[in-house]
C-alpha positions as CSV (number, residue, x, y, z in Angstrom):
1,M,0.0,0.0,0.0
2,T,1.1,3.6,-0.5
3,H,0.5,6.9,1.2
4,T,-0.5,9.7,-1.1
5,L,1.1,13.1,-0.2
6,Q,-0.5,16.4,-1.0
7,S,2.0,17.1,-3.7
8,G,0.8,14.1,-5.6
9,A,3.8,11.9,-4.9
10,T,3.5,8.5,-3.3
11,M,5.5,6.8,-0.6
12,P,5.2,3.3,0.8
13,R,3.4,3.3,4.1
14,W,5.9,1.3,6.1
15,P,9.0,3.5,5.3
16,Q,6.9,6.6,6.0
17,A,5.7,5.1,9.3
18,R,9.2,4.4,10.3
19,R,10.2,8.0,9.5
20,D,7.3,9.5,11.4
21,G,7.9,7.1,14.3
22,S,11.5,7.9,14.4
23,R,10.8,11.7,14.4
24,I,8.2,11.3,17.1
25,L,10.5,9.3,19.3
26,S,13.3,11.8,18.9
27,L,11.0,14.5,20.0
28,A,9.5,12.4,22.7
29,G,12.7,11.0,24.2
30,P,13.5,14.0,26.4
31,L,9.8,14.5,27.2
32,I,9.4,10.8,28.3
33,L,12.3,11.2,30.7
34,S,11.0,14.6,31.8
35,N,7.5,13.4,32.4
36,L,8.7,10.3,34.2
37,A,10.8,12.5,36.4
38,T,7.7,14.6,37.1
39,A,5.8,11.5,38.0
40,G,8.8,10.4,40.0
41,M,8.4,13.5,42.1
42,M,4.8,12.5,42.8
43,T,5.9,9.0,43.5
44,A,8.7,10.2,45.9
45,D,6.1,12.4,47.7
46,T,3.8,9.4,48.0
47,L,6.5,7.0,49.1
48,M,8.1,9.4,51.6
49,S,4.9,10.6,53.1
50,G,3.6,7.0,53.2
51,R,6.4,6.2,55.7
52,L,4.9,8.9,58.0
53,G,1.6,7.1,58.3
54,A,-1.8,6.9,56.7
55,V,-2.9,10.5,57.6
56,P,0.1,12.3,56.1
57,L,-0.2,10.1,53.0
58,A,-3.9,10.9,52.7
59,A,-3.2,14.6,53.3
60,V,-0.6,14.7,50.4
61,A,-3.0,12.8,48.1
62,V,-6.0,15.0,48.9
63,G,-4.0,18.2,48.8
64,G,-2.4,17.1,45.5
65,N,-5.8,16.4,44.0
66,Y,-7.0,19.8,44.9
67,V,-3.9,21.5,43.4
68,S,-4.3,19.4,40.3
69,L,-7.8,20.6,39.7
70,F,-6.5,24.1,39.1
71,Y,-3.0,23.3,37.8
72,L,-4.4,21.2,34.9
73,G,-6.6,24.2,33.8
74,G,-3.5,26.4,33.5
75,L,-1.5,23.6,32.0
76,G,-4.1,23.1,29.3
77,M,-4.1,26.8,28.4
78,L,-0.3,26.8,27.9
79,M,-0.3,23.6,26.0
80,A,-1.7,25.6,23.1
81,L,1.8,27.1,22.7
82,S,3.2,23.8,21.2
83,P,0.9,23.6,18.2
84,T,0.7,27.4,17.7
85,V,4.5,27.8,17.7
86,A,4.9,24.5,15.6
87,H,2.7,25.9,12.9
88,V,4.6,29.2,12.7
89,Y,7.9,27.3,12.8
90,G,6.7,24.8,10.1
91,A,5.7,27.7,7.9
92,G,9.1,29.2,8.1
93,R,8.0,32.4,9.9
94,T,11.1,32.5,12.1
95,S,10.8,36.2,13.1
96,E,7.4,35.6,14.8
97,V,8.6,32.7,17.1
98,G,10.2,34.9,19.8
99,G,7.1,36.9,20.3
100,Y,5.2,33.8,21.3
101,F,7.7,33.1,24.0
102,R,7.3,36.6,25.5
103,Q,3.5,36.6,25.3
104,A,3.4,33.2,26.9
105,L,5.2,34.6,30.0
106,W,2.5,37.2,30.4
107,L,-0.2,34.6,30.1
108,S,1.5,32.3,32.5
109,Q,1.5,34.9,35.3
110,A,-2.1,35.8,34.8
111,I,-3.0,32.1,35.1
112,A,-0.7,31.8,38.2
113,L,-2.5,34.6,40.0
114,V,-5.9,33.1,39.5
115,I,-4.7,29.7,40.7
116,V,-2.9,31.0,43.8
117,L,-6.2,32.7,44.8
118,A,-8.1,29.4,44.3
119,L,-5.5,27.5,46.4
120,L,-6.0,29.8,49.3
121,C,-9.6,28.6,49.6
122,V,-8.7,24.9,50.1
123,H,-9.6,24.4,53.7
124,P,-13.3,25.4,53.5
125,V,-13.7,23.4,50.3
126,L,-12.2,20.2,51.8
127,R,-14.4,20.6,54.9
128,A,-17.5,21.2,52.8
129,I,-17.1,18.0,50.9
130,G,-16.7,15.9,54.1
131,T,-12.9,15.3,54.2
132,P,-12.0,14.1,57.8
133,P,-10.8,17.1,59.9
134,E,-7.3,15.7,60.5
135,V,-6.7,15.1,56.8
136,A,-8.3,18.4,55.7
137,D,-6.2,20.5,58.1
138,L,-2.9,18.9,57.1
139,A,-3.8,18.9,53.4
140,S,-4.6,22.6,53.5
141,R,-1.2,23.4,55.0
142,Y,0.4,21.3,52.3
143,V,-1.5,23.3,49.6
144,Y,-0.5,26.7,51.1
145,A,3.1,25.6,50.9
146,V,2.8,24.5,47.2
147,A,1.1,27.9,46.3
148,W,4.4,29.7,46.8
149,G,5.9,27.9,43.7
150,I,2.9,28.4,41.4
151,P,4.2,31.6,39.6
152,A,7.5,29.9,38.9
153,M,5.8,26.7,37.7
154,F,3.8,28.4,35.1
155,A,6.6,30.7,33.9
156,F,8.6,27.5,33.3
157,L,5.7,25.8,31.5
158,A,5.4,28.9,29.2
159,L,9.1,28.5,28.2
160,R,8.8,24.7,28.0
161,F,5.9,24.6,25.6
162,S,7.2,27.4,23.4
163,S,10.5,25.5,23.1
164,E,8.6,22.3,22.3
165,G,6.9,24.2,19.4
166,I,10.3,24.7,17.6
167,G,11.0,21.0,18.1
168,W,13.7,21.5,20.8
169,T,12.9,19.3,23.7
170,R,16.4,18.7,25.1
171,P,16.3,21.3,28.0
172,I,13.1,19.7,29.3
173,L,15.3,16.6,30.1
174,F,17.8,18.6,32.0
175,T,15.2,20.4,34.1
176,A,13.6,17.0,34.8
177,A,16.8,15.6,36.2
178,I,17.3,18.7,38.3
179,S,13.8,18.7,39.7
180,L,13.7,15.0,40.6
181,A,17.0,15.0,42.4
182,A,16.2,18.3,44.2
183,N,12.7,17.1,45.1
184,I,14.0,13.9,46.8
185,F,16.7,15.8,48.6
186,L,14.5,18.7,49.8
187,N,11.8,16.2,50.9
188,W,14.4,14.5,53.0
189,V,15.4,17.8,54.5
190,F,12.0,19.4,55.2
191,M,9.9,16.3,55.9
192,Y,12.2,14.5,58.2
193,G,14.0,17.5,59.7
194,K,17.6,17.3,58.4
195,L,20.5,19.8,58.2
196,G,19.1,21.8,61.1
197,F,15.5,22.2,59.8
198,P,12.5,21.1,61.9
199,A,10.6,18.0,60.8
200,M,7.6,19.3,58.9
201,G,6.1,16.1,57.6
202,A,3.5,16.5,54.8
203,V,3.9,20.3,54.9
204,G,7.6,19.8,54.2
205,T,6.6,18.0,51.0
206,G,4.8,21.1,49.8
207,I,7.7,23.4,50.7
208,A,10.1,21.1,48.8
209,T,7.8,21.2,45.7
210,A,7.7,25.0,45.7
211,C,11.5,25.3,46.0
212,V,11.9,22.9,43.1
213,H,9.7,25.0,40.8
214,W,11.8,28.1,41.4
215,L,15.0,26.2,40.8
216,V,13.9,24.7,37.4
217,L,12.6,28.1,36.3
218,L,16.0,29.7,37.0
219,F,17.7,26.9,35.0
220,M,15.3,27.1,32.0
221,W,15.4,30.9,31.9
222,Q,19.2,30.9,31.7
223,Y,19.1,28.1,29.1
224,V,16.8,29.9,26.8
225,R,18.8,33.1,27.2
226,R,22.1,31.6,26.4
227,H,21.7,28.5,24.1
228,R,22.5,29.1,20.4
229,V,19.4,27.2,19.2
230,Y,17.3,30.2,20.3
231,A,19.6,32.8,18.8
232,A,17.5,33.3,15.7
233,Y,14.3,33.9,17.8
234,R,15.8,36.1,20.6
235,P,12.9,35.1,23.0
236,L,14.2,36.9,26.1
237,A,16.3,39.6,24.4
238,H,14.0,42.4,25.3
239,F,10.8,43.4,27.1
240,E,7.6,43.2,25.2
241,A,4.2,44.5,26.4
242,P,1.2,42.2,26.2
243,D,0.0,41.8,22.6
244,P,-3.8,41.4,22.6
245,Q,-3.7,39.8,19.1
246,R,-1.2,37.1,19.9
247,L,-2.8,36.5,23.3
248,R,-6.2,36.0,21.7
249,E,-4.6,33.6,19.2
250,I,-3.2,31.5,22.0
251,L,-6.4,31.6,24.0
252,R,-8.6,30.6,21.0
253,L,-6.8,27.3,21.0
254,G,-5.8,27.3,24.7
255,L,-9.3,27.6,26.2
256,P,-10.7,24.5,24.5
257,I,-7.6,22.5,25.3
258,C,-7.9,23.7,28.9
259,G,-11.5,22.5,28.8
260,S,-10.5,19.1,27.6
261,V,-7.7,18.7,30.1
262,L,-10.0,20.0,32.9
263,A,-12.7,17.6,31.9
264,E,-10.4,14.6,32.3
265,G,-8.3,16.0,35.2
266,A,-11.3,17.2,37.2
267,L,-12.8,13.7,36.8
268,F,-9.8,12.1,38.4
269,G,-9.3,14.8,40.9
270,S,-13.0,14.6,41.9
271,A,-12.7,10.8,42.2
272,G,-9.8,11.4,44.6
273,L,-11.9,13.9,46.6
274,I,-14.9,11.5,46.7
275,L,-12.6,8.7,48.0
276,G,-11.3,11.1,50.6
277,T,-14.6,10.7,52.4
278,F,-14.2,6.9,52.7
279,G,-11.4,7.1,55.2
280,A,-7.6,7.2,55.3
281,M,-7.0,3.6,54.3
282,T,-9.1,3.9,51.1
283,V,-7.5,7.2,50.2
284,A,-4.0,5.7,50.7
285,A,-4.8,2.7,48.5
286,H,-6.3,4.9,45.8
287,A,-3.2,7.1,46.0
288,I,-1.0,4.1,45.4
289,A,-3.0,2.8,42.4
290,I,-3.5,6.2,40.7
291,N,0.1,7.2,41.3
292,Y,1.5,4.1,39.5
293,A,-1.0,4.4,36.7
294,A,0.0,8.1,36.3
295,L,3.7,7.1,36.3
296,M,3.1,4.7,33.3
297,F,0.9,7.3,31.6
298,M,3.8,9.7,31.3
299,I,5.2,7.7,28.3
300,P,2.1,8.0,26.1
301,L,1.6,11.6,27.3
302,S,5.1,12.4,26.0
303,L,4.3,10.7,22.7
304,H,1.1,12.7,22.6
305,S,3.2,16.0,22.9
306,A,5.7,14.8,20.3
307,T,2.8,13.8,17.9
308,T,1.3,17.3,18.3
309,I,4.7,18.9,17.4
310,H,5.4,16.6,14.5
311,V,1.9,16.9,13.0
312,G,2.0,20.7,13.6
313,H,5.2,21.0,11.7
314,R,3.8,19.0,8.8
315,A,0.5,20.9,8.8
316,G,2.2,24.2,9.1
317,A,4.3,23.4,6.0
318,G,1.1,22.7,4.1
319,D,1.5,18.9,3.8
320,R,-1.8,17.9,5.4
321,A,-1.8,14.3,4.1
322,A,1.6,13.6,5.6
323,A,0.3,15.3,8.8
324,R,-2.7,13.0,8.9
325,F,-0.6,9.9,8.5
326,A,1.9,11.0,11.2
327,G,-1.1,11.4,13.5
328,W,-2.1,7.8,13.1
329,V,1.5,6.7,13.7
330,G,1.6,8.6,17.0
331,M,-1.8,7.2,18.1
332,G,-0.6,3.6,17.4
333,M,2.6,4.2,19.4
334,C,0.6,5.5,22.4
335,V,-1.7,2.4,22.3
336,G,1.2,0.0,22.0
337,V,2.9,1.4,25.1
338,M,-0.3,1.1,27.2
339,V,-0.9,-2.5,26.1
340,V,2.5,-3.3,27.7
341,S,1.7,-1.2,30.7
342,A,-1.6,-3.1,31.3
343,L,0.1,-6.4,31.2
344,I,2.7,-5.2,33.8
345,L,-0.1,-4.1,36.1
346,V,-1.9,-7.4,35.8
347,L,1.2,-9.6,36.4
348,A,3.0,-7.5,39.1
349,R,0.2,-5.6,41.0
350,H,1.0,-7.1,44.4
351,G,4.7,-6.4,44.1
352,I,3.9,-2.8,43.0
353,A,1.6,-2.2,45.9
354,G,4.2,-3.5,48.3
355,L,6.7,-0.9,47.2
356,Y,4.5,1.9,48.5
357,T,3.4,0.6,51.9
358,D,4.1,-1.9,54.7
359,D,0.4,-1.8,55.7
360,A,-1.1,-5.1,54.6
361,A,-4.7,-3.9,54.4
362,V,-3.7,-0.8,52.3
363,A,-1.5,-2.9,50.0
364,S,-4.2,-5.5,49.4
365,L,-6.8,-2.9,48.4
366,A,-4.2,-1.1,46.3
367,A,-3.4,-4.3,44.4
368,Y,-7.1,-4.8,43.7
369,L,-7.5,-1.3,42.4
370,L,-4.5,-1.7,40.1
371,L,-6.6,-4.3,38.2
372,F,-9.0,-1.5,37.4
373,A,-6.1,0.7,36.3
374,A,-5.0,-2.1,33.9
375,V,-8.4,-2.2,32.2
376,F,-8.4,1.5,31.2
377,Q,-4.7,1.6,30.1
378,V,-5.3,0.9,26.5
379,A,-8.2,3.3,26.2
380,D,-6.1,6.0,28.0
381,G,-3.4,5.5,25.4
382,L,-5.8,5.8,22.5
383,Q,-7.5,8.9,23.8
384,V,-4.3,10.8,24.6
385,G,-2.8,9.8,21.3
386,A,-5.9,11.0,19.4
387,A,-5.9,14.3,21.4
388,G,-2.3,14.9,20.4
389,A,-2.9,14.3,16.8
390,L,-6.0,16.6,16.8
391,R,-4.1,19.4,18.5
392,G,-1.4,19.1,15.8
393,F,-4.2,20.2,13.4
394,K,-5.2,22.9,15.9
395,D,-8.5,21.2,16.4
396,A,-9.6,21.5,20.0
397,R,-13.2,22.9,20.3
398,V,-15.1,19.8,19.2
399,P,-12.8,17.4,21.1
400,M,-13.4,19.5,24.2
401,W,-17.1,18.9,24.1
402,M,-16.5,15.2,23.4
403,N,-14.4,15.0,26.5
404,V,-17.0,16.8,28.6
405,I,-19.7,14.3,27.4
406,A,-17.4,11.3,28.0
407,Y,-16.2,12.3,31.4
408,W,-19.1,14.3,32.9
409,G,-22.0,12.9,31.0
410,L,-20.9,9.3,31.6
411,G,-17.8,8.9,33.8
412,F,-18.6,11.1,36.8
413,P,-22.3,10.0,37.1
414,L,-21.2,6.4,37.1
415,A,-18.3,7.0,39.5
416,F,-20.6,8.9,42.0
417,G,-23.6,6.6,41.5
418,L,-21.7,3.4,41.9
419,G,-19.2,4.5,44.5
420,V,-21.4,6.6,46.8
421,G,-25.0,6.0,45.7
422,L,-24.8,2.2,45.6
423,G,-22.1,2.0,48.3
424,Q,-19.5,0.2,46.2
425,G,-16.7,2.5,47.3
426,A,-13.4,2.6,45.5
427,P,-14.3,-0.1,42.9
428,G,-17.4,1.7,41.9
429,V,-15.5,5.0,41.5
430,W,-12.9,3.3,39.3
431,T,-15.6,1.7,37.2
432,G,-16.8,5.2,36.3
433,L,-13.3,6.3,35.4
434,I,-12.9,3.4,33.1
435,A,-16.2,4.2,31.3
436,G,-15.3,7.8,30.8
437,L,-11.9,6.9,29.3
438,F,-13.4,4.4,26.9
439,A,-16.0,6.9,25.7
440,S,-13.4,9.6,25.2
441,A,-11.1,7.2,23.2
442,I,-13.9,6.2,20.8
443,L,-15.2,9.8,20.3
444,L,-11.8,11.3,19.7
445,S,-10.7,8.6,17.3
446,V,-13.8,9.0,15.2
447,R,-13.3,12.8,15.2
448,Y,-9.7,12.4,13.9
449,Q,-10.9,10.0,11.1
450,L,-13.6,12.4,10.0
451,L,-11.6,15.6,10.3
452,T,-8.5,14.4,8.5
453,S,-10.4,12.6,5.8
454,R,-12.1,15.9,4.9
455,S,-8.8,17.8,5.0
456,S,-6.9,15.3,2.8
457,P,-7.0,15.6,-1.0
């Protein structure tokens, strides 16, 4: 079989698939290691707080879920930078690239301000939804500590996604290595009271996280200022006032991406908050299961970002048929990774749970929940791959509504109805998550097929 390009030339599918796959992997390599390091930070927080007992572990899990509800919204907004910059770069409009870096920084700080204000409301929210007082109090103090790092976190993300747009992902690897090492060290210092600091437990985890965000921003800022790959764009060479036209362009894509990310992230965050009402043991077991699932998800998430960049470069250059084919290749790679991940979860779930806790009851429940995580792995890979391919075509509005329907029209009602209404607890909540992911995967795949079939000659 052959793949027909827009120019009218033909190319065998397998060699083209290898070329696309190789390019996606070269872009994704640093992102995979970066995202694994980011997940490693969450894993380290979970493991290290788990050694302090069920309540500190539950506090970090609940506090992390609360932060994630707002963090994911800002993340989704800034994710629009990758395809936006990729299209400009693919079209050869080099002089415009630096402006997107500078405008992204303005947007990042506006987002950070809103999120910090939301984080300051954490305690009354947790108490209103029925979180046990001892968990709510400790989780709130953890969130207050994390809030100090939010401005740095989003400034870093602005530079990161802009850099991804030009296909330069190497600095993300360096920042990941720094952040993981610094997070573990600072957790050790602040949680357990080393080097003359008092032992601050779960709150120390939040302080460590905030410090890490400022550290990686400093590194990324200097890297972008000094590395020769950015010389043609001069992204930080001078001050630039907010440009309403460019900001509107980013927001037109960023808002629906934000909606999609929030639809999924809020579902998982809400599930964690619901489970927080079932007691510390259930929260701890859920934290273990979702943490490991999130760790494995970092690989297809990186392939998703690389697919967006590669498809965006192809589409920006005007080769939409090649962009379409590249999207299918990226989706297949995401699914393949998650098939392997599902098999690992099924075969090694008891050993995985044992790595997180010495509490036999928590480990047993966590191992059971890991079976649920294995079921949705393949669907999760397909939906994130399809989302990445669609974003490469700068298609986000329809996918956003598809995700809202999948996650909140189906996933959340099932999670709440089965988990709380019918009293099934954690298994019922996880069943709802699975249903939402499968629905999203099917809808986004159909959307990609229909959209790219229309756009191909």
